[in-house]
C-alpha positions in Angstrom: -12.0 -18.5 -17.7 -13.4 -17.6 -14.3 -11.0 -17.5 -11.4 -13.2 -20.0 -9.5 -12.3 -22.7 -12.0 -8.6 -22.3 -11.1 -9.5 -22.6 -7.5 -11.4 -25.8 -7.5 -8.9 -27.6 -5.3 -8.7 -24.8 -2.8 -10.9 -26.4 -0.1 -8.6 -29.4 0.1 -5.4 -27.5 -0.2 -6.0 -24.8 2.4 -7.5 -27.3 4.9 -4.4 -29.4 4.5 -2.1 -26.5 4.8 -3.7 -25.2 8.0 -3.5 -28.8 9.4 0.2 -29.0 8.6 0.9 -25.6 10.2 -1.0 -26.4 13.4 0.4 -30.0 13.8 3.2 -30.5 16.3 3.9 -34.1 15.4 6.9 -34.6 13.1 5.3 -36.8 10.5 5.5 -37.0 6.7 2.2 -36.0 5.2 1.5 -38.3 2.3 0.1 -35.6 -0.1 1.8 -33.5 -2.7 0.0 -30.3 -1.7 2.2 -29.1 1.1 2.9 -25.5 1.9 6.4 -25.7 0.4 5.0 -27.1 -2.8 2.4 -24.4 -3.1 4.8 -21.6 -2.4 7.3 -22.9 -5.0 4.8 -23.2 -7.9 3.5 -19.9 -9.3 0.5 -21.8 -10.8 -0.7 -23.0 -7.4 -0.2 -19.9 -5.4 -3.5 -18.4 -6.5 -5.1 -21.0 -4.2 -3.9 -19.1 -1.2 -6.1 -16.1 -2.2 -9.3 -18.2 -2.6 -10.7 -17.5 1.0 -10.3 -13.7 0.9 -11.5 -13.6 -2.7 -14.5 -15.7 -1.9 -15.4 -13.3 0.9 -16.0 -10.6 -1.7 -19.2 -12.3 -2.6 -20.8 -11.7 0.8 -20.2 -7.9 0.6 -22.8 -7.6 -2.1 -25.7 -9.1 -0.1 -28.7 -7.0 0.5 -28.0 -7.2 4.3 -24.2 -6.5 4.0 -21.9 -3.8 2.6 -24.1 -3.3 -0.4 -27.2 -2.9 1.7 -25.5 -0.4 4.0 -24.5 1.7 1.0 -27.8 1.5 -0.8 -30.7 0.9 1.6 -29.5 3.9 3.7 -29.5 6.2 0.6 -32.0 8.1 -1.5 -32.1 5.6 -4.4 -33.3 2.3 -2.8 -35.4 1.1 0.1 -37.3 -1.9 1.2 -40.9 -0.7 1.7 -43.0 -2.4 4.4 -46.2 -3.1 2.5 -48.6 -4.4 5.2 -46.2 -6.7 7.1 -44.1 -7.7 4.2 -40.4 -6.9 4.7 -41.0 -5.7 8.2 -38.2 -8.0 9.4 -38.0 -6.5 12.9 -37.9 -3.0 11.3 -34.3 -3.4 10.2 -35.0 -2.0 6.7 -36.8 1.0 8.1 -33.9 1.7 10.5 -31.5 1.5 7.6 -33.3 4.0 5.5 -34.1 6.4 8.4 -30.6 6.1 9.8 -31.8 4.9 13.2 -29.6 1.8 13.8 -28.6 0.5 17.2 -25.4 -1.5 18.1 -27.5 -4.7 18.0 -28.9 -4.1 14.5 -28.8 -7.3 12.5 -27.1 -5.9 9.4 -24.7 -3.7 11.3 -23.4 -6.8 13.0 -23.4 -8.9 9.8 -21.5 -6.2 7.9 -18.9 -5.7 10.6 -18.3 -9.5 10.8 -18.1 -10.1 7.1 -15.4 -7.5 6.5 -13.5 -8.7 9.5 -13.7 -12.3 8.1 -12.2 -10.9 4.9 -9.3 -9.4 6.9 -8.7 -12.7 8.7 -8.7 -14.6 5.5 -6.3 -12.2 3.9 -4.0 -12.6 6.9 -4.1 -16.4 6.6 -3.1 -16.0 2.9 -0.1 -13.8 4.0 0.9 -16.2 6.6 0.9 -19.1 4.1 3.1 -17.0 1.8 5.7 -16.8 4.6 7.7 -13.9 6.0 8.9 -11.4 3.5 12.5 -11.7 2.3 14.5 -9.6 -0.1 15.3 -12.9 -1.9 11.6 -13.7 -2.6 11.0 -14.3 -6.3 8.7 -11.8 -8.1 5.7 -14.1 -8.2 5.8 -14.5 -4.4 5.9 -10.7 -4.1 3.0 -10.4 -6.6 0.7 -12.7 -4.7 1.7 -11.2 -1.4 0.7 -7.8 -2.9 -2.7 -9.2 -3.8 -3.2 -10.5 -0.3 -2.2 -7.2 1.2 -4.5 -5.4 -1.2 -7.5 -7.6 -0.2 -6.8 -7.0 3.5 -6.6 -3.3 2.9 -9.8 -3.4 0.8 -11.7 -5.0 3.7 -10.2 -2.4 6.1 -11.5 0.3 3.7 -15.0 -1.2 3.8 -15.0 -1.1 7.6 -13.4 2.4 7.7 -15.9 3.9 5.3 -18.9 2.6 7.4 -17.5 2.6 10.9 -14.3 4.7 10.6 -12.5 2.0 12.6 -10.9 -1.3 11.8 -8.9 -3.9 13.8 -5.4 -4.8 12.6 -3.3 -7.8 13.5 0.0 -8.7 12.0 -0.4 -11.9 9.8 2.3 -13.7 11.8 1.1 -12.8 15.2 -0.4 -16.0 16.7 -1.0 -14.9 20.2 -4.7 -14.1 20.0 -4.8 -13.3 23.7 -3.2 -10.0 22.8 -6.0 -7.6 21.5 -5.8 -6.4 17.9 -4.7 -2.8 17.3 -7.6 -0.5 16.4 -7.0 2.0 13.7 -9.3 5.0 13.4 -9.3 8.6 12.2 -6.2 9.9 10.4 -4.1 7.0 11.6 -6.5 4.5 9.9 -6.5 6.5 6.7 -2.7 6.7 6.4 -2.2 3.1 7.4 -4.3 2.0 4.4 -2.7 4.5 2.0 0.8 3.4 3.1 0.1 -0.3 2.5 -1.7 0.3 -0.8 1.3 2.4 -2.1 3.8 -0.1 -0.9 2.2 -2.8 -3.1 2.1 -0.9 -6.3 5.6 -2.1 -7.5 4.9 -5.7 -6.7 1.2 -6.5 -7.2 0.3 -8.4 -10.4 -0.3 -6.2 -13.4 -3.6 -6.4 -15.3 -1.7 -7.8 -18.3 -0.5 -10.8 -16.2 -3.7 -11.2 -14.0 -6.3 -13.9 -14.4 -9.8 -12.8 -14.5 -11.0 -12.1 -11.0 -7.6 -11.5 -9.5 -7.0 -8.1 -7.9 -4.3 -6.4 -9.8 -2.4 -3.1 -9.9 -5.3 -1.3 -11.4 -7.5 -2.3 -8.4 -4.8 -1.0 -6.1 -4.7 2.3 -8.0 -8.5 2.5 -7.7 -8.3 1.9 -3.9 -5.9 4.7 -3.5 -8.1 7.0 -5.7 -11.2 6.1 -3.6 -9.3 6.8 -0.3 -8.1 10.2 -1.6 -11.5 11.1 -3.1 -13.0 10.7 0.4 -10.0 12.0 2.4 -11.7 15.3 3.3 -14.7 13.4 4.8 -12.4 10.9 6.5 -9.8 13.3 7.9 -10.9 16.9 7.3 -8.1 17.4 4.8 -8.8 17.4 1.1 -7.0 14.9 -1.2 -8.4 15.6 -4.6 -5.1 16.4 -6.2 -3.7 13.1 -5.1 -6.8 11.3 -6.3 -6.2 12.8 -9.8 -2.8 11.2 -9.9 -4.1 7.7 -9.6 -7.2 8.3 -11.8 -4.9 9.6 -14.6 -2.8 6.5 -14.3 -5.8 4.3 -14.8 -7.1 6.4 -17.7 -3.8 6.6 -19.4 -3.2 2.8 -19.1 -5.7 2.4 -22.0 -6.9 -0.8 -20.3 -10.5 0.4 -20.3 -13.2 2.0 -22.4 -16.9 3.0 -21.8 -19.1 0.1 -22.6 -20.7 0.1 -26.0 -23.7 -1.7 -24.5 -24.5 -0.5 -21.0 -26.3 -3.6 -19.7 -23.9 -6.1 -21.2 -21.6 -5.1 -18.4 -23.9 -6.7 -15.9 -25.2 -9.6 -18.0 -25.0 -13.3 -17.4 -21.4 -14.5 -17.8 -20.1 -11.0 -18.0 -16.6 -12.4 -17.5 -16.4 -12.8 -21.3 -15.8 -9.1 -21.6 -12.5 -9.3 -19.8 -9.8 -7.2 -21.6 -12.1 -6.3 -24.5 -11.8 -2.8 -26.0 -14.9 -1.5 -24.0 -14.2 -3.5 -20.8 -15.0 -1.3 -17.8 -14.5 -3.8 -14.9 -11.5 -2.9 -12.7 -12.4 -5.1 -9.7 -15.0 -7.8 -9.5 -16.5 -10.4 -7.2 -16.8 -13.7 -9.1 -20.0 -15.7 -9.0 -21.0 -19.0 -10.6 -24.5 -20.5 -10.4 -23.0 -24.0 -10.6 -21.5 -23.8 -7.2 -23.1 -23.5 -3.7 -21.1 -20.8 -1.9 -23.3 -20.8 1.1 -25.0 -17.6 0.1 -28.0 -18.8 -1.8 -30.8 -16.3 -1.9 -28.6 -13.5 -0.6 -27.6 -12.0 -4.0 -29.3 -8.7 -4.8 -30.7 -9.3 -8.3 -34.2 -10.6 -9.1 -35.5 -12.3 -6.0 -35.6 -9.4 -3.5 -37.3 -6.9 -5.9 -39.6 -8.6 -8.4 -43.3 -9.2 -7.5 -44.5 -12.6 -6.4 -46.4 -13.2 -9.6 -43.9 -12.0 -12.2 -42.7 -14.3 -14.9 -39.2 -14.2 -16.4 -38.3 -16.8 -19.0 -41.2 -19.0 -18.2 -42.7 -20.5 -15.0 -41.2 -23.9 -15.8 -37.8 -22.2 -15.1 -38.9 -19.7 -12.5 -42.0 -21.1 -10.7 -44.3 -18.5 -9.2 -44.5 -19.9 -5.7 -41.7 -18.5 -3.5 -39.5 -17.4 -6.4 -39.8 -13.6 -6.0 -40.3 -11.6 -2.8 -41.6 -8.1 -3.8 -39.1 -6.2 -1.9 -36.6 -3.4 -2.7 -37.8 -0.5 -4.9 -36.9 3.1 -5.9 -38.1 5.8 -3.6 -40.3 8.3 -5.4 -37.7 11.1 -5.0 -34.9 9.1 -6.8 -37.1 8.6 -9.9 -38.4 12.2 -10.0 -35.2 14.1 -9.0 -32.5 11.9 -10.6 -34.2 10.3 -13.6 -37.1 12.5 -14.7 -35.2 15.7 -14.0 -31.7 14.5 -14.8 -32.1 12.9 -18.2 -34.5 11.8 -20.9 -35.6 8.3 -20.0 -36.9 7.8 -23.5 -33.4 8.1 -24.9 -30.9 7.4 -22.1 -29.9 3.7 -22.5 -29.3 3.4 -18.7 -33.0 3.7 -17.9 -33.9 0.3 -19.4 -33.1 -2.1 -22.2 -36.3 -3.6 -23.8 -34.3 -6.1 -25.9 -34.5 -8.5 -22.9 -38.3 -8.6 -23.0 -38.5 -11.1 -25.8 -36.8 -13.9 -23.8 -37.2 -12.7 -20.2 -40.6 -10.8 -20.3 -39.0 -7.8 -18.5 -36.4 -5.2 -19.5 -33.1 -4.8 -18.0 -32.9 -1.6 -15.8 -36.0 0.0 -14.5 -39.4 -1.7 -14.4 -42.2 0.9 -14.4 -45.9 0.6 -15.3 -47.9 -2.4 -16.3 -46.0 -5.8 -16.2 -46.6 -8.6 -18.7 -45.7 -12.3 -19.1 -44.0 -13.8 -22.1 -47.3 -14.0 -24.0 -47.8 -10.3 -23.4 -50.7 -11.0 -21.1 -50.9 -8.4 -18.3 -49.6 -9.7 -15.0 -51.9 -9.4 -11.9 -51.0 -9.1 -8.3 -52.1 -11.6 -5.7 -55.5 -9.9 -5.3 -56.3 -10.0 -9.1 -55.5 -6.4 -9.8 -53.3 -5.4 -12.8 -49.7 -5.3 -11.7 -48.6 -1.7 -12.5 -45.4 -0.6 -10.8 -45.9 3.0 -9.7 -43.5 5.9 -9.2 -45.3 6.7 -6.0 -43.8 4.7 -3.3 -43.3 5.4 0.4 -41.2 3.5 3.0 -44.4 2.6 4.9 -47.3 3.0 2.4 -50.7 4.1 3.8 -52.1 1.0 2.0 -50.9 -2.5 1.4 -50.9 -2.3 -2.4 -48.3 -4.7 -3.7 -47.4 -2.8 -6.8 -45.9 0.3 -5.2 -42.4 1.2 -6.4 -40.3 1.1 -9.6 -38.1 -2.0 -9.6 -34.6 -2.4 -10.9 -33.1 -5.4 -12.7 -29.5 -4.2 -13.4 -28.1 -7.7 -13.4 -30.4 -9.8 -15.6 -30.7 -13.4 -14.5 -30.2 -16.5 -16.6 -33.0 -17.5 -18.9 -32.6 -21.2 -18.1 -31.0 -21.2 -14.6 -29.0 -24.0 -13.0 -30.4 -22.9 -9.7 -32.9 -20.0 -9.2 -31.3 -19.2 -5.9 -27.9 -18.3 -7.4 -26.4 -16.0 -10.1 -23.7 -16.4 -12.7 -23.3 -12.6 -13.0 -20.0 -11.3 -11.6 -20.5 -8.2 -9.4 -18.6 -5.2 -10.6 -17.1 -3.5 -7.5 -15.3 -0.7 -9.4 -15.5 0.2 -13.1 -14.2 2.8 -15.6 -17.2 5.2 -15.7 -16.7 5.7 -12.0 -13.1 6.7 -12.7 -14.2 9.3 -15.2 -16.9 10.7 -12.8 -14.4 10.8 -10.0 -12.0 12.8 -12.2 -14.7 15.2 -13.1 -15.5 15.7 -9.4 -11.8 16.2 -8.5 -11.3 18.7 -11.3 -14.2 20.8 -10.0 -13.3 20.5 -6.4 -9.5 20.9 -6.6 -9.1 23.2 -9.6 -12.5 24.8 -10.1 -12.2 23.4 -13.6 -15.9 23.5 -14.6 -15.2 23.2 -18.3 -13.0 20.1 -17.8 -15.5 18.4 -15.5 -18.3 19.2 -17.9 -16.5 17.7 -20.8 -16.0 14.4 -19.0 -19.7 14.2 -17.9 -20.9 14.9 -21.4 -18.5 12.2 -22.8 -20.4 9.7 -20.6 -23.8 11.1 -21.5 -23.0 11.0 -25.2 -22.0 7.3 -24.8 -25.3 6.6 -23.0 -27.4 8.6 -25.5 -28.4 11.2 -22.8 -28.9 14.9 -23.5 -25.8 17.0 -23.0 -25.8 19.3 -19.9 -24.4 22.7 -19.2 -22.9 24.3 -16.1 -21.4 27.7 -15.4 -20.2 27.3 -11.8 -18.5 24.9 -9.5 -21.6 24.4 -7.4 -23.7 23.7 -10.5 -21.4 21.2 -12.0 -21.0 19.4 -8.7 -24.8 19.1 -8.3 -25.0 17.6 -11.8 -22.1 15.2 -11.1 -24.0 13.8 -8.2 -27.0 13.3 -10.4 -24.8 11.7 -13.0 -23.4 9.3 -10.5 -27.0 8.3 -9.7 -27.8 7.8 -13.4 -24.6 5.9 -14.2 -23.9 3.9 -11.0 -27.4 3.3 -9.5 -27.8 0.2 -7.3 -24.1 -0.6 -7.6 -23.1 0.1 -3.9 -21.8 3.7 -4.1 -24.7 5.9 -3.2 -24.3 6.4 0.6 -20.6 7.3 0.2 -21.4 9.7 -2.6 -24.2 11.4 -0.7 -21.9 11.9 2.3 -19.3 13.5 0.2 -21.8 15.8 -1.5 -23.5 16.7 1.8 -26.9 15.2 1.1 -26.9 12.0 3.2 -28.4 13.4 6.3 -31.0 15.5 4.6 -34.8 14.8 4.2 -35.8 12.4 1.4 -38.9 10.4 0.5 -40.6 9.2 3.7 -37.9 10.8 5.8 -39.0 14.4 6.5 -36.3 15.5 8.9 -32.5 16.0 8.9 -30.6 13.3 10.8 -27.9 14.1 13.3 -24.4 14.3 12.0 -23.4 11.2 14.0 -25.5 9.1 11.6 -22.8 9.4 9.0 -21.2 6.4 10.7 -22.7 3.1 11.8 -22.6 2.0 15.4 -19.9 -0.5 16.4 -21.7 -3.8 17.2 -22.1 -4.2 21.0 -20.6 -7.7 20.9 -17.5 -6.5 19.1 -16.9 -3.9 21.9 -17.5 -6.3 24.7 -15.1 -8.8 23.2 -12.3 -6.3 22.4 -10.7 -6.2 25.9 -11.4 -2.5 26.1 -9.6 -1.5 22.8 -12.7 -0.8 20.8 -15.0 2.1 21.7 -18.4 3.1 20.4 -18.9 5.7 17.8 -20.5 9.0 19.0 -24.3 9.2 19.1 -24.9 5.5 20.0 
């Protein structure tokens, strides 16, 4: 059962609770859902987490955290074909790393994670001040709320290297929030995440969609994996501790069917033997979350004229937007040079063609409809997706660029603007690849790292690799992360850690200044901070 089903009363409950907390009139509220009732019933407490959990969905929009991690990297961009996707040049600025403090998506990304922090603080306030006498279930939910707040802080810290902090019970908003940055920001997040480990709900006791102890372990592992970038001091040995705890929990296994992880209603895989999902953002196409058209699956990438399960379900007019694609370099350097696309199951899954007309994974070459009739572009030419694709093509040909359908949409949708696929934020293959990287970096254990990478490649039916040095295995781990985790929202962070983020790439011939590792702080955030928030260098 999806967590959203258990939260169906949340809007009413939270609205009522906030009203009760803010009301100064001593009056008996004639409703059973008071704050005291909710905090005394373990079955109702989950409702306090609904706002910060709901905010997870917005992070995976193309113009939010996901876009800032992917559209800035070497594996995805939004080409400007003629004037399509020009959008005030925001996509070009993302890819070329030329943002300004007034960039649309810089502002949106900053605001969405801050909204998540605020929602988490509201949940903590509703759970009341901590007491040694609190029952275990109160401590568990408080741990989840603190985890969510720290996760949103981590999102801001990774992109901006700063985040605001306000105690959940501080109601004087005239006092500016404390700004954490640098080492202080890193150790603040680590401290809070560690403190919650004894209390946060375990995976055995968690509903699907709830953050649990495993997610907290993964957050700590991610922080220590990137500690050297964040603080200048390596943390790979510490990262290994949390990775090993996840691996030794026996909660997870590499998926037997790669694309089933991302399929419609992928919540049914929860706690199966080959479940990889550690932390997810729950979606349901039966509900309007206010983010219609913002999800990153079919609409932004497929061509205007493509057919999925039939035009009666996905009408041509306005359904698809012919947007994001793979830069030439990512296809050539990662896929053609890094594996055998005829065998590697991660490249595509043609079993979907029978019902959807397209495969899951990469769409390359001539496209067809359900009747196997070649699809044409709007000018009547055969629609043949090409490997050759530049950020600003010298022509306006609509078919430039290999497309990706990692999360296959529903054959008969409730609403074509929505998705029932739950977005996997962190999963088990990432844990294994992180361990391989840490073994190489911390211990120069080339053989151990190679064994892990080949374990994954064997599962994905990819050719085994060899490596004889630390530098060689690290190069191949970066490629493997591109093969395994493509378009999942990790690439910018990976490229920074491997030293390739600033380098030239397809349609970007020059090396960017080191200040472009971070995004600019939005101008409005600085002006509204009462002098506590400063701009990042280079902006």
